[in-house]
C-alpha positions in Angstrom: -3.6 17.9 -26.8 -1.6 17.5 -23.5 -0.3 14.5 -21.5 0.3 14.3 -17.9 3.0 12.3 -16.8 3.0 11.2 -13.2 6.9 9.9 -11.9 7.1 8.9 -8.1 10.7 9.8 -7.2 12.1 8.6 -3.8 15.4 10.3 -3.6 17.1 13.6 -4.2 19.5 12.8 -6.8 17.1 11.2 -9.1 14.6 14.2 -8.8 17.6 17.0 -9.6 18.4 14.9 -12.5 14.6 14.4 -13.9 14.1 18.2 -13.3 17.1 19.2 -15.2 16.1 16.7 -18.3 12.3 18.3 -18.3 14.1 21.7 -18.0 16.2 21.0 -20.8 13.1 20.0 -22.9 11.3 23.2 -21.6 8.4 20.9 -20.4 6.2 23.1 -17.5 6.5 20.7 -14.5 4.7 20.3 -11.1 6.3 19.5 -7.7 4.4 17.5 -5.1 5.5 16.6 -1.9 4.2 13.6 -0.5 4.8 12.5 3.1 5.3 8.4 3.3 2.6 7.1 4.9 5.0 4.2 6.9 6.7 7.5 8.8 3.2 8.1 10.9 1.9 5.7 13.5 -1.4 3.8 12.9 -4.7 5.3 14.3 -6.4 3.0 16.8 -8.6 1.8 14.3 -6.4 1.3 11.7 -4.1 -1.0 14.4 -7.0 -2.9 14.9 -7.7 -3.6 11.1 -4.0 -4.0 10.9 -3.8 -6.8 13.6 -7.0 -8.6 12.3 -5.5 -8.9 8.6 -2.0 -10.0 10.2 -3.9 -12.6 12.3 -6.2 -13.9 8.9 -2.8 -14.1 7.2 -1.0 -16.2 9.7 -4.2 -18.7 9.9 -4.4 -19.0 6.1 -0.3 -19.8 5.7 -1.3 -22.1 8.6 -3.7 -24.1 6.4 -1.8 -24.2 3.6 0.8 -25.7 5.6 -1.7 -28.1 6.9 -1.2 -27.1 10.7 -5.1 -26.1 11.1 -8.1 -26.9 9.4 -11.0 -24.1 8.7 -14.6 -24.3 9.6 -17.1 -24.9 6.5 -18.5 -21.4 5.4 -22.1 -23.1 6.0 -20.9 -23.1 9.5 -20.2 -19.4 9.3 -23.1 -18.3 7.5 -25.2 -20.4 9.8 -23.6 -18.2 12.9 -24.5 -15.2 11.3 -28.0 -15.6 10.4 
């Protein structure tokens, strides 16, 4: 039986220490480098979705604070049909 352990490391010092431990135990391991998604710019469609989610979150916050009221779901569904 073999177990796979995935460890996400975000700094070189910790990576070096973990590799040393794995080497000391004689364990076989693979290293995969992943770029941080936050480092890249959003595509146009991702930006549109992000803006909609941000606006929705703001509306929810305002509703919870009692600053706005929301339409009943029945009214929204009636518009869609």
